N, C-alpha and C positions, 0 to 999 in steps of 0.2 A: 802691235797691237793686234791681237786676233777679234775679229768680231763674228760672232754666231747670231742668226737672224730665225726665230720661232714664229708660230700662228700666233700665240695669245701669250697672256702674262702667266696662266698656269702652265702651258709647256716650260717658259721660260725657268718658272720654279722647280719645276722637273729636273729638267736638265742642271740647274745648278746644285740642286742636291745629289745628282749621280757625280758631278766634279767635285763636290766637298768630300763624299765618301771615297774615292778614289783619292785625292789628296790626302785624306786623314790615314788611310791605310798604307801609302807610301811614307809619310811621315812618320808614323809610328813602328814602321819597320826599320827606317833608317835611325832615327833619333830618339824613339822610346815615348813620344808624345806628339800633339798636334794642337796646335793654338791658332786659333782663329778669331780675327775680330768681325763682329756683326754690326752692321746698322738697323735701324728701324724701317717699318713700313709694311703695306700688306702683301705685297708679293714676297718678301723675305721672310715674312711670318709663315707662308705657304711653304716657302723653300724650305726652313725650318722642320713643318711638321712632314714635308716629303722626307726629309733627310732619317727621320724617326723609322722610317721602312727601308732605308738602305742599309747595307753590310758597312758597319763604323766600327772600329776598336773603342766602344764608348770609355772604357777605363783609361785611354790615354788620350782623351780631349779636354781640351782648356776651352772655355769660350769667354771674350773679352767684348767690351763694348767699344764701338767707335765712337759713338757720341751720345750724349744723355742730355735731356732737359733737367734744370733745374726746379725741380717738384717733388711733394712728398711721396714716400712710399707708397707704392700701389695706386697713383694718379694715373688715369687712363691716357695721360699726356706721355708718361715714362715708356721708354722703349723697353726697359728692364721688365715692365708689366707683361708685355705682349711676348718678350723672349722667352720669360719664365712658363707663360702659358704654352708656346708653341713647344718647348723642348722637355721642361720637367714631366709635362702632364702626357706625352708621347712616347718618350724615348728613355731607356735605362740610364739618365744621368743624374748623378748626384748633385745636390744644390750647390757644394762647395765647389762643383766644377765650373760655375757660372761666378765670374768675378765681375761683379756689380761697381761701375763708379760711383764713388762716394758723395753723391751729391745733395744729400741731407746735412752734409756736415756746417757747422757754425762757420769755420774758416774754408772758403773754397778754394782761394789760392793754396792753401795748405794740402787741401784735399788733391788736387791735381799733382802734387809734389808726391803724395801719399801713394796714389795710383800708378805713377811712374815706377815707383819703388816696387809696386804689386809687378807690374812688367819685368821689370828686371828680375824679380825672384824666379818668374817661372819662363822668362822667354830670354835669359842672359843680360850682359852689361855690355855694350847698348843692347836692349831688346830688340830680338828680330822674330816677328811674327812670322808663322807659316803662310797665312793667308788672311788679306783684308778684304770684306766685302762691303762694297761701295754703292750707293745710288747716285743720281744725277737729277738735281733740281731744273726746273723752268728758268730759274736766273743763273744757271749756271754753279751752283754749288754742289758739294759733296762732304760727306760727314757734317760738321758745324762750321765748315769752312767756307764762310759767306762771303759775298762780295763787300770790300770796303772795310772787313775787319781786321783790326793791327794784329789778331792770331796768326793772320796770311803769312806775315812776315817774320815769325818767329823760326830759329834756325838751331836753338841750343837746348830745347825742350820738347819733350814728346807727348805732353798732356797740358793743355792749357782751357783757360777759363774765357770765352767771348762775351760780347756785349749782347743786348736784348736784341734777338732776330724773332719775328713771329711772337711777340709778346712773352718769351720766355730767354734767360741767359741759359748757355749751354756749356757742358765742360765736353772737350772734343781732343781725339788724336791728332796730331800737329804733321806736317808734310814730312818732317825727318822721319820720324817711326813709320808712316805709311810706305816711305819711299824705300827703306831698308828691307820690307817686307818681301817673302819668297814669290808672292803672287798676289794679284791684284785682281778681283772677282767684281766687275761691274755688273748690275742687273738694271735694266734701262727699259721701262714699259711705259706705255701712253704717247698720243698723238701729240700731247703737249711739250715731248721733248725731242721732236725732230730736229728742231734747229741746235739744240744744244749737242745733241749726239754727233752732229754734224761738225760743229767747234771741236767736241772732243776727239774725235777721229783726227782732225787737223793737227792737234797738239796746240789749241789756240791758248796762249797763258794769259790771256785777258780775263779768262773766266777761272774761277779757284779751281774748278775741276780739271781743268788744261795743265796745272802743274803738277799733277800726280805722273810719274813715270810710266810711262807705256812698254817699257823694256819684258816685262813679266806680267802684264797685262790681258786681260780675255773680257771682253765685253758679251754679255748674253741680253739680245735685244726681241722685244715683239715686232711685229709687222708694223703696228700703228708707230712705234717709234722710229723703226730703220728708214722710213721715208723713201731715198733713194737707193738704198742697199737692198737689191732685190735678191741676190742668191742667198741660200740658205746657210751657207758658210764662206765668209770671205775673209782673206788674209790681207792686213793693213801694215805697211812698212812703218 
């Protein structure tokens, strides 16, 4: 796992956008498309707006969701609402290049299978995503893989429905598809993440984030989150 530390959250977002742009150019040159899974949050929103200013082969880009709250379309709780605002209003991306989790379905279990099928269609079977962007919660959760949820133990599905977490059920990518991805990009900002970033770095599997493979992972953190990590760039075994 590679950890890079920057001064603040906006600097993290900008460096993440530069990394995404490079990964997209490499993937499109090699495989003809770039498939990235994006999580929600303020810093990721800035990252996506910064991405709109980068050199990106937009026609080859596919954006999928890491997770989504079960809520109506346009609800401010929805990650999709902010994803569309960040990309469609600032980048030359067509709406159909964003593949939304179908959380408005009347049959959410079937909707999970439907989304997994969508991923298979665009990313092969089994689906291999080029890059998965993840955040890190103060409780050690990532995506909507939260402590104590039965979804943590699933090994044979790529998309699943969680129990209620912070007043909402969620649809989420699971460990199998996250750990098959070619690259994992962590964005970790804020002093409340210090303890969990240390545990992530140590590979602590007692927290959900610690069960994500570190082999192809890079962490971009700000100084408040980095805690004891003082260097601007640190290689971690």
